[in-house]
C-alpha positions in Angstrom: -20.5 -1.6 16.4 -21.8 1.4 18.7 -19.3 4.2 17.1 -20.0 3.2 13.6 -23.7 3.6 14.5 -23.4 7.1 16.0 -21.5 8.0 13.0 -23.8 6.8 10.5 -26.9 8.6 12.6 -24.8 11.6 12.7 -24.4 11.3 8.6 -28.4 10.3 8.1 -29.1 13.2 10.1 -26.6 15.9 8.6 -28.5 14.5 5.4 -31.7 15.1 5.9 -30.9 18.7 7.4 -28.7 19.4 4.5 -31.6 18.3 2.2 -34.1 20.4 3.9 -31.7 23.9 4.3 -30.2 22.9 0.9 -31.2 26.6 -0.7 -30.0 28.5 2.4 -26.5 26.7 2.7 -26.0 27.6 -1.0 -26.8 31.4 0.2 -24.2 30.8 2.9 -21.9 29.4 0.9 -21.7 32.5 -1.5 -22.0 34.7 1.6 -18.6 33.3 3.0 -17.1 33.3 -0.7 -17.8 36.9 -0.6 -16.3 37.6 3.2 -13.1 35.5 1.8 -13.1 37.2 -1.3 -13.1 40.5 0.2 -10.1 39.9 2.8 -8.1 37.9 0.5 -8.0 35.0 2.2 -8.5 32.7 -0.9 -5.2 33.9 -2.8 -2.7 30.9 -2.1 -5.4 28.6 -3.4 -6.5 30.5 -6.3 -2.9 30.6 -7.3 -1.7 27.3 -6.3 -4.4 24.9 -6.1 -6.7 26.0 -8.7 -4.1 25.6 -11.8 -3.0 22.0 -10.3 -6.5 21.1 -10.3 -7.5 22.7 -13.4 -4.7 20.4 -15.0 -6.2 17.2 -13.8 -9.5 18.3 -15.0 -8.6 18.9 -18.7 -6.5 15.6 -18.3 -10.2 14.0 -17.6 -11.8 15.8 -20.0 -9.6 14.8 -22.7 -10.3 11.4 -22.4 -14.0 12.3 -23.0 -12.8 13.6 -26.4 -12.9 17.5 -25.2 -10.0 19.4 -25.8 -8.9 22.1 -23.3 -6.4 24.3 -22.1 -5.4 25.5 -18.8 -4.6 28.9 -18.5 -3.2 29.9 -15.2 -2.9 33.8 -13.7 -6.2 34.9 -16.3 -9.7 35.1 -15.4 -10.5 31.8 -16.5 -8.8 28.6 -15.2 -9.2 26.7 -18.7 -10.2 27.4 -22.2 -12.5 24.2 -24.1 -12.5 24.1 -27.9 -15.8 23.8 -28.8 -16.7 21.5 -32.1 -17.3 24.4 -34.3 -13.6 26.5 -33.3 -15.1 28.3 -30.7 -13.7 28.7 -27.6 -15.4 28.2 -24.0 -13.9 29.8 -21.4 -14.3 28.0 -17.7 -13.9 30.2 -14.4 -12.9 27.7 -11.7 -12.2 30.0 -8.5 -10.9 28.4 -5.0 -14.8 28.3 -3.8 -15.1 25.1 -6.5 -12.8 23.5 -4.7 -15.0 21.5 -2.4 -14.2 23.2 1.3 -17.7 22.1 2.4 -16.6 18.2 1.9 -13.6 18.7 3.7 -15.5 20.5 6.5 -18.5 17.9 6.8 -15.0 14.9 6.9 -13.5 16.9 9.5 -16.8 16.8 11.6 -17.1 13.3 11.3 -13.5 12.6 12.0 -14.1 13.8 15.7 -16.5 10.9 16.1 -15.3 8.3 14.1 -12.1 8.0 15.5 -12.5 8.1 18.7 -11.9 4.9 20.4 -9.5 2.1 20.9 -8.0 1.9 17.2 -3.9 1.8 16.3 -2.5 5.3 15.3 -1.1 3.9 11.8 -4.9 2.9 10.8 -6.1 6.4 12.0 -3.4 7.7 10.0 -4.5 5.5 6.8 -7.8 6.1 7.6 -7.6 9.9 7.7 -5.0 9.8 4.3 -7.9 8.0 2.6 -10.6 10.1 3.4 -8.5 13.1 2.3 -7.6 11.9 -1.0 -11.1 10.4 -1.5 -12.6 13.6 -1.0 -10.0 14.9 -3.2 -10.7 12.9 -6.4 -14.9 13.1 -5.8 -14.2 17.1 -6.1 -11.9 16.9 -9.3 -14.6 14.1 -10.7 -17.4 16.7 -9.9 -15.6 19.5 -11.2 -14.8 17.7 -14.7 -19.0 16.3 -14.7 -20.1 20.0 -14.2 -17.7 21.3 -16.8 -18.5 18.6 -19.4 -22.2 19.4 -18.7 -21.4 23.1 -19.5 -19.7 22.0 -22.9 -22.4 19.5 -23.8 -25.4 21.6 -22.8 -25.5 25.1 -20.7 -24.2 26.6 -18.4 -27.3 26.6 -16.3 -27.2 23.2 -15.5 -24.1 23.4 -15.1 -24.6 25.7 -12.1 -27.2 23.6 -10.5 -24.6 20.9 -10.5 -22.3 23.0 -9.1 -24.5 24.7 -6.2 -27.0 21.4 -5.2 -25.3 18.2 -6.1 -21.5 19.1 -4.3 -22.8 18.7 -1.1 -24.5 15.5 -2.1 -21.9 14.0 -3.4 -19.7 14.7 -0.4 -22.3 12.5 1.8 -22.2 9.9 -0.4 -18.8 9.6 -0.4 -18.8 9.7 3.5 -21.1 7.0 3.7 -18.7 4.9 1.8 -15.8 5.8 3.4 -17.0 5.0 6.8 -18.2 1.4 6.0 -15.0 1.1 4.2 -12.8 2.4 6.9 -14.9 0.5 9.4 -14.9 -3.2 7.9 -11.2 -2.6 6.2 -8.9 -0.1 7.8 -9.6 0.6 11.0 -8.0 -2.0 13.5 -8.6 -2.4 17.4 -5.8 -2.1 19.6 -4.9 -5.2 21.6 -4.9 -4.5 24.9 -1.2 -4.8 27.1 -2.8 -7.0 29.2 -3.9 -9.3 26.6 -0.1 -9.4 25.5 1.8 -9.7 28.1 -0.3 -12.5 30.1 1.1 -15.3 30.5 0.1 -18.6 28.7 -1.4 -21.3 30.6 0.7 -24.6 30.8 -0.7 -27.8 31.5 0.9 -30.8 32.5 0.2 -34.2 31.4 -0.8 -36.6 34.5 1.6 -39.4 35.6 1.0 -42.4 34.9 
């Protein structure tokens, strides 16, 4: 219980800090993106991960009645067909994939998994967290792409720049609540396992 409170306190502190410095964080994120672009450290993500996630996004958009086409290797990750027949190109870069949420997740893992939990339950916890972040990012990308389709680029960019970290924080709150409640298991102490059971003899008449 003490560890749970420690993790949630840090998440609350992180939330308050991020809300306070959100505009600065967006500028910092853009600066870090420019640095990675300058040294071409993003090429693997852009070549492999972006087309894969674009396929998932196009698949989800089709459920909303939006017809799209993935265009790997081109400047735009996908092309969406507008109702009038025009084509809306959508640029999806590596920094849209939600690296900030993975960073926040890694920081909370350092605190949240310390203690006497079984290795297997820790492994399940990490897998659950990574998959959750992955799919929340896919849903977020789908959301701002749909907003771009139905509204305009400005509304989509607001969602892209300012909501991404907040979505990650909401997921982390749910993730740790669920993990502490249903996933993580305390290790049994060796003394508890090896201690012999007491035997009681019935008194003779």
